Residue, then its C-alpha position, 0 to 999 in steps of 0.5 A: m474377471k480381474i478387469f471387472i474387480l479392478i473397475i469396481v475397486s476403482l469406482t469405490f475408491i473414487s466415490c470414497s475420495g469424493n465423499l472424503e473431499k466433501n467432508n473435508e470442505r465441510l469441516d474446513k468451514v467449521y474449523g478452518k482448513c489448517d485446524n480441520p481435525a480430518r487433515v494431517f499436516t507436518d509442522k512446516q505444512y501447518k505453518q505454511c497453511l496458517a500463513a496462507e490462511n492469514a494472507k487470505g480473507e477479509s481485506l480492509f475494504g470488506l472484499e475477499g482477496d488473496l496475495n496470490d491474486l496480486i501475483r497472478g494478476d487477478k485485478e478484479k479483487v484488488v482495490y486501490q483508492s487514492t486520496v490525492n490527485s495524481y497530477l498534483w502528487n507527481a508534480a510535487l515529487d518532480t519539484t522536490e526531486t533535487f532534495s533528499l526525501k524523508i517522507a513520501d506518503n501518496q496515500g496520506g498526500i505528504i511529502e517532506t524533505d530531509w533537512i536542507y542546510d543553508t549555512n552552518a547555523k541554518r537548516c530548513l525542510i519543506r513539507i508539502r500536503i496534497l489535500s484534494q482528489e481534484l486538480i484545484s489551487t487549494g489542493v496543495s499546501t506547502k510549508f517551509i520550516c527553518q531552524l537556527k543553531t544556537n549553542e549546539n541546539w536547533i531552534n525554530d526561527n518562527i519566520a513565516y516564509l509565505d512568499e517562498e511557500k506561495q512560489l513553490t505551490l504555484k510551481i507545483l500547480e503549473k507542473a500538475n497542469i502540464l502533466k494533465n494536459s500532456s496525458 
């Protein structure tokens, strides 16, 4: 008899817990999991729930995702869109590896060095922009910006360094072509 009562109580408990979970899921859709009045959280649990809820949801690309998906390796939900050609990008990084970089933004395709001091009265920086997803000669733009020190102030020298820019662009294109052919 005791076994029969135990079975009845167990079945009742299991069926109630199933209904409770269905009710919680329904209320989660209405209020959100963290603000569901049927769920009881401590302050710490509530903050963790909000953090998890904020990490989940609509991404910039309109896809649902979760930061935990990245950790677990669920790559089908991860969207990576490169706006620059990887060969040009890597060649530009390789070409500027001897200089300290101020900016290296692979999504925007911009590389900029820190100031390179030539003499006490002159400094230059190099700005490279990768403009294309294709490996084409017009896919990279280079610019030298130099300044002269006058009365403790740095003033642009307004000189066009076309030959130096052209040589740097050709070097990047050459390295990018080598990278493409070696892969």
